[in-house]
C-alpha positions as CSV (number, residue, x, y, z in Angstrom):
1,M,1.6,-14.2,-21.2
2,I,4.0,-12.8,-18.7
3,D,7.5,-11.6,-19.5
4,Q,9.8,-14.0,-17.6
5,V,12.6,-11.6,-17.2
6,G,10.3,-9.2,-15.4
7,R,9.2,-11.9,-13.0
8,F,12.7,-12.0,-11.6
9,K,13.5,-8.3,-11.7
10,Y,10.3,-7.2,-9.9
11,L,8.4,-8.8,-7.1
12,D,5.8,-11.3,-8.2
13,L,5.0,-13.5,-5.2
14,S,2.1,-15.8,-4.3
15,L,1.3,-17.6,-1.1
16,P,-1.7,-19.1,0.7
17,V,-3.0,-17.1,3.6
18,S,-5.9,-19.3,4.7
19,R,-7.8,-22.4,3.5
20,E,-10.0,-20.2,1.3
21,I,-7.7,-17.4,0.2
22,R,-4.3,-17.0,-1.6
23,V,-2.5,-13.7,-2.1
24,R,-0.4,-12.5,-5.0
25,V,1.8,-9.4,-4.8
26,V,2.7,-7.8,-8.1
27,E,5.3,-5.1,-8.3
28,S,5.4,-2.6,-11.2
29,P,3.2,-4.6,-13.6
30,G,3.4,-1.8,-16.1
31,E,7.1,-2.5,-16.6
32,W,6.9,-6.2,-17.4
33,M,3.4,-7.7,-17.7
34,Q,2.1,-8.4,-21.2
35,A,-0.7,-6.2,-22.4
36,D,-3.4,-8.9,-22.4
37,A,-2.5,-10.1,-18.9
38,L,-2.4,-6.6,-17.6
39,G,-5.8,-5.8,-19.2
40,A,-7.4,-8.9,-17.7
41,L,-6.0,-7.9,-14.3
42,L,-7.4,-4.4,-14.5
43,D,-10.8,-5.8,-15.6
44,S,-11.0,-8.1,-12.6
45,M,-10.1,-5.2,-10.3
46,R,-12.7,-3.0,-11.8
47,E,-15.3,-5.7,-11.3
48,V,-14.4,-5.9,-7.6
49,V,-14.9,-2.1,-7.4
50,R,-18.4,-2.4,-9.0
51,R,-19.4,-5.1,-6.6
52,G,-18.0,-3.1,-3.7
53,I,-19.5,0.4,-4.3
54,G,-21.8,-0.1,-7.3
55,E,-19.8,2.5,-9.3
56,D,-16.7,2.8,-11.4
57,L,-13.5,4.7,-10.3
58,H,-11.2,6.5,-12.7
59,Y,-8.0,7.3,-10.9
60,G,-4.7,5.6,-10.0
61,V,-4.1,2.2,-11.5
62,L,-7.8,1.8,-12.4
63,S,-7.4,4.6,-15.0
64,G,-5.0,2.3,-16.9
65,D,-2.4,5.1,-16.9
66,P,1.0,3.5,-17.8
67,E,2.9,5.7,-15.4
68,R,0.6,4.6,-12.5
69,L,1.0,1.0,-13.5
70,R,4.8,1.3,-13.6
71,N,4.9,2.7,-10.0
72,A,2.2,0.4,-8.6
73,V,2.5,-2.5,-6.2
74,I,-0.8,-4.5,-6.2
75,T,-1.9,-6.9,-3.6
76,L,-4.5,-9.3,-4.9
77,L,-6.6,-11.8,-2.9
78,Y,-8.1,-14.8,-4.8
79,E,-10.4,-17.6,-3.9
80,R,-8.3,-20.7,-3.8
81,R,-11.1,-22.9,-5.1
82,G,-12.7,-20.8,-7.8
83,G,-9.8,-18.5,-8.6
84,A,-12.0,-15.3,-8.5
85,L,-10.5,-12.0,-7.3
86,V,-12.2,-11.0,-4.1
87,A,-10.1,-8.1,-2.8
88,F,-7.1,-5.9,-3.7
89,N,-5.0,-3.0,-2.5
90,A,-3.5,-0.9,-5.3
91,L,-0.4,0.7,-3.6
92,S,1.9,3.2,-5.3
93,N,5.6,4.0,-5.0
94,M,6.2,7.8,-4.7
95,Q,9.6,9.4,-5.0
96,L,10.1,12.2,-2.4
97,E,12.8,14.4,-1.0
98,L,13.5,14.3,2.7
99,R,16.2,16.4,4.4
100,G,17.7,17.1,1.0
101,R,17.9,13.5,0.0
102,P,15.7,11.3,-2.3
103,T,13.6,8.8,-0.5
104,R,10.6,6.7,-1.3
105,A,7.1,6.4,0.2
106,L,4.5,3.8,-0.3
107,H,0.9,5.0,-0.6
108,L,-1.6,2.4,0.6
109,G,-3.9,3.4,-2.1
110,L,-7.3,2.0,-3.0
111,V,-8.5,-0.9,-0.9
112,M,-11.5,-2.8,-2.2
113,V,-13.1,-5.9,-0.8
114,D,-16.0,-7.9,-2.2
115,P,-19.0,-7.5,0.2
116,G,-19.0,-11.2,0.9
117,Y,-15.5,-11.2,2.3
118,R,-15.4,-8.1,4.5
119,T,-15.6,-9.9,7.8
120,Q,-13.0,-12.6,7.2
121,G,-10.0,-11.0,8.9
122,L,-8.1,-10.1,5.8
123,S,-6.8,-6.7,6.9
124,W,-3.4,-8.1,7.9
125,V,-2.9,-9.0,4.3
126,L,-4.3,-5.9,2.7
127,Y,-2.6,-3.3,5.0
128,G,0.7,-4.9,6.2
129,L,1.9,-7.8,4.0
130,T,3.1,-5.8,1.0
131,C,4.8,-3.2,3.3
132,M,6.6,-6.1,5.1
133,L,7.8,-7.6,1.8
134,L,9.1,-4.3,0.4
135,F,10.8,-3.5,3.7
136,V,12.7,-6.7,3.5
137,R,13.3,-6.2,-0.2
138,R,14.9,-2.8,0.7
139,G,17.4,-4.5,3.0
140,L,15.4,-3.6,6.2
141,R,15.7,0.1,5.5
142,P,12.8,2.2,6.9
143,L,9.9,2.8,4.5
144,W,7.5,5.8,4.7
145,I,3.8,4.9,4.4
146,S,0.8,7.2,3.5
147,N,-2.9,6.7,3.5
148,V,-5.8,9.0,2.4
149,T,-9.3,8.3,3.6
150,Q,-12.4,9.5,5.4
151,V,-13.6,6.0,6.5
152,P,-13.3,5.4,10.2
153,S,-12.7,1.7,9.9
154,I,-9.7,2.3,7.6
155,I,-8.3,5.1,9.8
156,G,-8.5,2.6,12.7
157,K,-6.9,-0.3,10.8
158,V,-4.0,1.8,9.6
159,S,-3.4,3.2,13.1
160,E,-3.4,-0.4,14.5
161,S,-1.0,-1.6,11.8
162,F,1.5,1.4,12.1
163,L,2.0,2.8,15.6
164,T,3.9,5.8,14.2
165,A,0.9,6.9,12.1
166,Y,-0.2,10.5,12.4
167,P,-3.1,11.2,12.9
168,N,-3.7,8.3,15.2
169,P,-6.9,8.0,17.4
170,F,-5.4,5.3,19.6
171,S,-2.1,6.7,20.8
172,A,-0.5,10.1,21.4
173,S,1.7,9.9,18.3
174,R,3.1,13.3,17.6
175,R,3.5,15.0,14.3
176,T,7.2,15.1,13.8
177,F,9.1,17.4,11.4
178,E,9.7,14.4,9.1
179,H,5.9,13.6,9.1
180,L,5.3,17.1,8.0
181,C,7.9,17.1,5.3
182,V,6.6,13.8,3.8
183,A,3.1,15.1,3.9
184,R,4.1,18.4,2.1
185,E,6.0,16.4,-0.6
186,I,3.0,14.1,-1.2
187,M,0.5,17.0,-1.5
188,Q,2.8,19.0,-3.8
189,K,3.8,16.2,-6.1
190,H,1.5,13.1,-5.9
191,R,-2.1,14.2,-5.6
192,T,-3.1,12.2,-8.7
193,V,-2.0,9.0,-6.9
194,F,-5.1,9.2,-4.7
195,G,-7.5,11.1,-6.9
196,V,-7.3,14.6,-5.3
197,G,-7.6,17.6,-7.5
198,P,-5.3,20.7,-7.5
199,E,-8.0,22.9,-5.8
200,A,-8.1,20.8,-2.6
201,G,-6.6,22.4,0.4
202,F,-4.4,20.9,3.1
203,D,-4.5,21.7,6.9
204,E,-1.0,21.0,8.1
205,Q,-1.9,21.0,11.7
206,R,-4.5,18.3,11.5
207,F,-3.3,16.6,8.3
208,I,-6.7,17.0,6.7
209,I,-7.3,17.4,2.9
210,T,-10.2,19.7,2.3
211,N,-12.5,19.3,-0.7
212,A,-10.7,16.1,-1.6
213,Y,-13.1,14.4,-4.0
214,T,-12.6,16.3,-7.3
215,G,-9.7,14.5,-8.9
216,G,-11.2,11.1,-10.0
217,S,-12.1,9.6,-6.6
218,D,-15.6,11.4,-6.7
219,N,-17.6,8.1,-6.3
220,L,-15.8,7.3,-3.0
221,K,-17.3,10.3,-1.2
222,K,-19.5,9.3,1.6
223,T,-21.5,10.7,4.5
224,F,-20.4,9.9,8.0
225,D,-23.4,7.6,8.5
226,A,-22.6,5.6,5.3
227,A,-18.9,5.3,6.1
228,P,-18.0,1.9,7.7
229,K,-17.2,2.3,11.3
230,H,-14.3,0.9,13.4
231,R,-15.0,-1.3,16.4
232,D,-13.1,1.2,18.6
233,E,-15.2,4.3,19.0
234,R,-12.2,6.5,19.2
235,A,-11.6,6.2,15.5
236,N,-15.2,7.0,14.8
237,E,-15.1,10.1,17.1
238,L,-12.0,11.4,15.4
239,C,-13.6,11.3,11.9
240,R,-16.9,12.7,13.2
241,D,-15.3,15.6,15.0
242,Q,-12.6,16.6,12.6
243,L,-13.9,15.9,9.0
244,D,-16.5,17.9,7.1
245,Y,-18.2,15.1,5.2
246,Q,-20.5,17.5,3.3
247,R,-17.5,19.3,1.9
248,G,-15.6,16.1,1.3
249,D,-12.6,16.0,3.6
250,D,-10.0,13.3,4.1
251,F,-7.3,12.5,6.6
252,L,-3.7,12.1,5.2
253,Q,-2.1,9.6,7.5
254,V,1.7,9.3,7.4
255,A,3.7,6.6,9.1
256,R,7.2,5.1,9.2
257,F,7.6,1.3,8.8
258,D,10.8,0.2,10.5
259,Q,12.2,-2.7,12.3
260,P,10.0,-2.4,15.4
261,S,7.0,-2.1,13.2
262,A,8.0,-5.2,11.2
263,L,8.5,-7.2,14.4
264,R,5.2,-6.1,15.8
265,Y,3.5,-7.0,12.6
266,L,5.0,-10.6,12.6
267,L,4.2,-11.2,16.2
268,R,0.8,-9.6,16.5
269,D,-0.9,-9.3,13.2
270,V,0.1,-12.4,11.1
271,P,-2.0,-15.5,12.0
272,R,0.0,-18.3,13.4
273,H,-1.0,-20.7,10.6
274,S,0.2,-18.2,8.0
275,L,3.5,-17.3,9.6
276,P,5.7,-20.2,8.4
277,A,4.9,-19.6,4.7
278,L,5.5,-15.9,5.1
279,L,8.8,-16.3,6.9
280,Y,10.0,-18.8,4.3
281,R,9.5,-16.2,1.5
282,L,10.9,-13.3,3.6
283,A,14.1,-15.3,4.1
284,F,14.6,-15.7,0.4
285,L,14.0,-12.0,-0.2
286,L,16.5,-11.1,2.5
287,I,19.1,-13.5,1.1
288,G,18.7,-12.0,-2.3
289,R,19.0,-8.5,-1.0
290,L,21.9,-8.9,1.5
291,L,23.8,-12.1,1.0
292,L,24.0,-12.4,-2.8
293,P,25.6,-8.9,-3.3
294,L,28.2,-9.8,-0.7
295,L,29.0,-13.1,-2.6
296,H,29.2,-11.2,-5.9
297,W,31.6,-8.7,-4.3
298,L,33.9,-11.4,-3.0
299,N,34.1,-13.1,-6.4
300,G,37.1,-11.4,-8.0
301,H,36.9,-13.4,-11.2
302,E,33.6,-11.9,-12.6
303,P,32.6,-8.3,-13.2
304,M,30.1,-6.7,-10.9
305,G,28.6,-3.6,-12.5
306,E,31.5,-1.3,-13.3
307,L,34.0,-3.2,-11.2
308,R,36.4,-5.2,-13.3
309,P,37.5,-8.7,-12.4
310,R,41.1,-9.4,-11.3
311,R,43.4,-10.7,-14.0
C-alpha cells in the first residue's frame, strides 16, 4: 500500500511510451512508499539485474540502504500487457556546493535492461525523461547531470543526450571550471552512490576514475571486448584508448541540463507518438511549480508559510 500523502509531495508519474511499454517515475520512494511495496519494487529490480548480467549487485538503491532510497529517483519500464518490469534507471539526487552555494546534481545511476528489450529504442526514456521531468519540476532551473561507466554504448548515449557532457567523443565540449568543481564534489562526497571505493583515484584532466570497481559495483567490471559498443566508432575509440579495463577504470561524465538541452530533447529524442502525452504531464508539473505559488501569493486571505493573511 502506498502513502497517499507522499504521492502528492513527491513525483510519482506514469505514462505510456509505446504500444508495449509504459514508464513510471518514482521520486524518493524511501520517504513515502510503504515497506511491502518498496520491498516488492526492489525485488523486481534485482531480478532485472540477474537477467541482465547473471549476477547480483550490492550498491546504491539495490543495497536497500534507506538513505539511498530517500535520495533516489527511479525510472521503471513495464510491459503494458503482462506488467513485468523490463528495465530501470536508478538515479540519485546529490547535494553539492558550487561557487560557494548549495546546488543539486542528478546521477544517472545504474541502467539495466532485460536482454530481450535492448534493441527497442528505449534510451530516450532511460536517459532523458526523468531529467526532463525534474528540470520542469525545478521551475526550469539548470540541473547538473553525472554518469559513471566504462561501457562505450552508454558513453555514447549520454553524449548524444547531453551536448554539454564532458568527456564527449562526438563534439569538442570543453572541461569548464564548473565541470571540474562538480566532479571534485562528487568524488569527495558521493562515491557510494555509484559503488566506487575510497582507494580509487581520479584523473582530473581526463575525468577518469582509476580502480573503480571496489565499492560494491564489482560485478559490473568488464573487458573492452565484452562491453557493449556504440554504433559510432568514436565512442568505442575513446574508451579503448583512454581506459585501462584490466585495472578497472571508468569515465565520470558531467553535463548541464538547461533550456537548450530540454528543447533539443523534446524535438529530437522524444518519438512523435509519445510527445503529446509527455507534454500534457509537463504542463501540469510546470503549472504546479510556477503558477500555483503565484496564486497563493496573491491570495491575501489565507496564510502562505510564515506570511500572515490580511485582517
